[in-house]
N, C-alpha and C positions, 0 to 999 in steps of 0.2 A: 094252212097258215102262210100263204104266200106273202112276200114282202110287197108293199105298195109300189106303184110306178115311181113315186117321188123319192124312193129310198136313196138314190145316188146323191141328190141334193142334200138330203138330211145327213148322209154320212159325212160329207165335206163340212157341213155346218157344225155337227157334233164334235168332230175331231178338232176343227179350228177353235171352237169355243173351249173345249177341254184343254187344248194346248195353251190358250190364253190364260187359263186358270192354273197352269202347272205350278207356278211359283207359290200360289196360295195353298194348293193341295200339298205340295212338298213341305211347306212351312208347318202345316198342321200335322203332317206325318212325323216330322222331326220333334215337334213339341210333345206328341204322344209317346214317341220312342224314348225321349229323355225321362219321362215320368210314367213308367209302366205300372199297371196295377193288376193284381191277380184275383181271380175268383168272381164272385157275384157282386161284390161291393167295389165299384170303380168310381168314386165320387168326383175325382179330378178329371177323369176321362169324360164322364157324363157332362160335367160343367163345360168342357171344351166343345163337345158336340152340340149342346144346347146353344152356346154362344154362336157357333157357326151356322145354325139353322135359323137364328133370330132374324125376323124381317123377311123371310122367304115366302110366307103365306101358308105354311104347313100348320095343321092341327097337331100339336105336340102333346104327348102324355109320357109320363115316366112310370116305372114299375113300382110295385109295393114291396115285394120280397127280393128285389134286385134293382140295381141302378141302370135299368134298361131305358132306352128312348124309343118311342114309336112315333113316327111322323106320317101324317096322311095329307096328301095333296089331292084336292078335288079338281079334276080336269074340267075345262070348260069347252072342249072341242065337241065336234058332232057326236051325238050319242051313238053307241055301237048298234043299238036297235033302231035308231032313227025316231024313237017316240018321245024322247025327252024325259022319261021316267027315271029319276035318280036311282030308284030301287032296282032297275034293270041294268045299270051301267056296270061294265066289268071292272075288276080290280086286279092289279098285279102287285106282288110283294117282292121286294129286293132286300136281301139280308147282308149285313156286315157285322162280324164279331169283333169285339173290342178288347178282350183280356190278354194279358201277357203270361209268361211262364216263370217258375222259380229257377231261373238260370242266371249265372253270373256272366255278364257279357264280356267277350274278349275280342270284339271286332276292331276296336280302335278308331271307329268313325267319329267325326267331330260332334255328332249328336247322340253319342252312346248314352246308355242308361245311367242316370244319376242315383238310381235306387239300388242299394246293395241287395244282391241276390234275386233280382227281377230283371227280365229282358223280354222285349217283343221278338222272341226267337222264332215265331211262327208267322210273322208278317201281318198280324191283325191290325197293326197300326196303319198299314197300307189299305186294308179293307175298309176301315173306318174313314180314312181320308178320301178314298175313291167314292165311297157312298155319299159323303158330304159334297164332293164335287158333282156327283150325279144329281144330288138334290138341287144344286144351283142350275144345272142344265135343264132339268125338268121344270123347275119353277119358271124359267124364262120361256118355256114352251107349253105353258099351261093351256093355252088356247088350241094346242094340237093334240092334247090328251083326250082320247075318246073314252074316258073312264077315270078311275082313281088309282093312285099309287100309294102303297104302304112301304115305308122304310123301316126296317127292323134292325136297330142298333143293339146288339146282343152281348151282354157280359157272359162270363162263365162257360165258354165253349170247352176250355181245356179241363175236362173231367168234372165239371160242376153242373152239367145239364141245364145251362142257361136257356136253351131253346125250350126245354120242357117247362121251365118256370114261366117263360113268356107266353107259351101256348095256354097254360093254365090261367094266366091273367088276361087272355083274350086277344092276343095280337092278330089272330086270323080273322077276327070280327071287328077290327079297329075301324074299318071303313063302313061298317054296317052290313057288308056282304062278304062272303068267303072269296078269297082270291081265285081267279080263273087259272092263274099260274104263279109260281114262285121260283126265283132264281138266286143262287148263291155263287160267289166267286172267291177262289182261294189262291193266293200267290205261292209259288214254290221257289226255293233257293237253289234247286238243282233239277235234275231230270231231263231238261231240254234247254235249247238255246233261248236266251231272253226274248220275250215277246210271243213265244209259242203258247197257244191256247189248246188245252187238252181236255177231253172228256170221252164219254161213251154212252150209248143207250143201255138201259137196264142197270144192273148192279155196278156202281162206280166206286164204292168204298165198303169195306167189311163192316159187320157188326162187331161190337166189343163187349166183353164181360170181364168182371173182376173176380179173382179167386184169392181168398184169404184163409189160411190154414194155421191152426195151432196144434202141435203135437204135444200131448200131455204125458210126461214120463215121471220118473222118480230120480232125484238127484243123488249123487254119490261121488266117491273118489275115482279119479281116472285110472288108478291102478287096479280097481276091482269093479269092472263094469257088470260082472255077474250079480253083484249085490245092489245094483241100481236098475233102472229102466231107461236106457239111453234114447232120448228123442232125436238126437243128432243123426244117427245112422238111419233111423226111420224116415226122417225128413229128406235125407240124401237119396234114399230109395224111392221116395215119392217123386223127386225131381226126375229121375231117370225113367220111372214108370209112366209119367206123363208124356215123355217123348215117345216111348214105345206105343202108348195108346194112340198117338197121332198117326203113326205109320201102320198100325195093325187093325185099327177099328174104323178108320175113316177113308173114304174113297179119295184117291189121289187127284181125281178130276172134280172133286168138291172139297177143296182143301180146308184145313183148319191150322191155325198157328197158336201154339202155347209157349209163352216165354216166361220163365220164372225170373223176375227182376229183383226180388228181395229174398234172401235166405239169412236168418238171424238166430243165433243161439250162443249161450255161454258167456262167461266173463273171464275165464282163465283156462290155460291149456290142460291142467290136471284136475279140472272140476267138471263132472257130468252135470249138466243143467237140468232143471225141472221141466223146461219146455223148449221147443224150437218152433220158429215161425217161418212161413214162406208166403210170398205173394206173387201172383202171376197175372199177366194179361192174356186173354183168350180171344182170338179173332176167328170169324167164320163168314162164309159167303152165301149161305142159304138158310132159310128158316128151319129146314130139316136138320142140318148139321148143328145149328144153334140149340135146338131142342134136345138132340142126342147128347151134346156136351153137358148141358145142365143136369141130365139124368146120370150120365156115366162117370163124370169126374168125381163128384162126392162119393159115389159108391166105391170107386177104385181106391181113393185115399183112405176112407174109413176102413176098408178091408185090409189094406196094408198095415195100418196101425193095429188093428185087431189081431192080425197074424203074428205080431210081435208082442202081444199082451199089453199094448198101450191103447190109448184112446186119442181121437182127433176131432177137433171142432172145425168143420168145413163150412165156410160161408161163400156160397156161389152167388154173385150179384150180377144180375142182368143190367147192362148199361145202355149202350146205344144200339138201335137196330141197324140193319143194312141201309145204306144210302142208295136209293134206287131212282134213276132218272127215267121219267116218262119218255117213251119212244118218240112221240110226236113233238114234245117239247125239246128233247135233245136234238132232233133234226132241225127244228126251228132255230135253236140257239146256234147251231153250226152254220146255218145259212146267214144268220145275223153277223157272225164273226167274219165269214167270207166277204160279205158286203161291206162291212166296216173297215176291216184291216187288210183285206185282199186274200185271194186264193193262196194256199200254201201256209197260212199262219195257223190253221187248225190241224191238230193231229189227233186221230182217234186212238184211244188207248186199247191195246189188245186185251188187257185184263184189268179188273178192278184193283185199286190200291188196298193194301192191308191196313192202312190207317182208318180211323173212324171219325164220324161227325155227328153232332147232335142236330144239324140241319136235316138229318134223316127223319126226324120227327115231323118237320114241316112237310117234306116230300111224301110222307106216309098219309098226310091229310089232304094235300092238294097236288095236282100234277105240276111238274117243274123240272129243272135241271141244275146240276152243280158242275161248275167249270173250274179248271185250274189254269192259272196264268203264270208262266215262268218269269221270274224277276232276276234271273242270273245276270250279273253285270256284264256289259260288253267286253269281250276279250278274255273272259273267264271260261275255262273248259267246264261245261256243265257236268261232265262225268266225274270231275274231281272236286266240284264245289261242295262245301259243307251243306248237309241236309237240314231241313226244317228241324227246329228244336236244338240245334247245335249252338254252343256259345259263340261260334265263329260264323253263323249263318248271316249272309249278306243279301239284301233285297234292293234292287236298283230303282231309284226314283223315276227312271226313264219310262217305266210301265204305267206310272200313275195316270197320265192323260188317257191312255188307251183303255185302261180298266174303267176309268170314269165314264168315258164315252160308251163303252160296252154295257155297263149297267144301265145307262140312260136309254140306249138304243133298244135293249131288250124290253124295257117297259113301254116305250113309245110304239114299237112295232107290234108287240103282243097285243096291246089294246087296239091298235088299228086292225090287226088280223082277225079280231072277233066280229068285225062288221060282216053282215050277210053279203 
């Protein structure tokens, strides 16, 4: 998938045009940021995206079970196969997620969230705005597109499996053919200096599962635990046993991460409660480790409860699979970054990130790559910057034109690269 000889001219044009749109892209980002929405239902966000796409020549459809937007641009450039058969023309998919988080913003920026308890703390407002910017760049270059482009504006990435919903509703077939490649871009509020693009071939993000446990005991007086069945001590033992399991049952070179984020029991210090609850997030980096966790975690916790004469309800919920970059697509994306932004702007990650993504579902169906773009503000130490999901997370508008141009370039060049 070598870049065509004209790529240098295209690079200048894309960047110049993206920079000319910078004000509009930033304005959309700020409007989205002020009015964040959570989950699968994002009506005001959808309305803003539809308005921004109006008149650009896209075939636009919206979701049934979610407020997604799918936009298809039919390229009129030379056919990849040279035969003019629309059924043979390649397709490239670009994804931007749109949902926010249940976080109370504390950044103090002038466009801060006006919605109590909600914030674009993961930068999805940038993704949406950059993809809208790319929609403009691609529409202006329709006669250069040797195939079709599908824009996937996705709700519900933050734990609602919006990608899974969009796949069930047919986003991969929106153009009439499956994509030859799919690309996603995610901004980071730390990790690297602003403007750095990061990724790696193979596994780039972990899989994630959810663990939900209720320990069933028998309540009583705190002075007489022998006359009750205390679920609190059993739940505490479970928390520690999960950590021991990680270090004693799993290979250090195929790691897993188990974090208990919720432990809940009781109403008063001298009352032994009937039940105790814990919830955990579980991350793994191989299908083998994921399968072992699903089998071993419930067995361990149910056995601990039984050893103390109690019972436990254990719900182990498989969530997102590994996010895996295709090797060839990852190398192609890296070359595109080098050509667009210059050598030195791309950094290959030594290891996958322990975060998870439902874009993994797209990459499990079609080859592609998922990239990270640092949006750390200029002059800020990225090692000290607040991480994604923090109420203090800041994302710099300065990356918006570059992310916009990168989205567009990946589509243009990948379609051109399918030519024989």
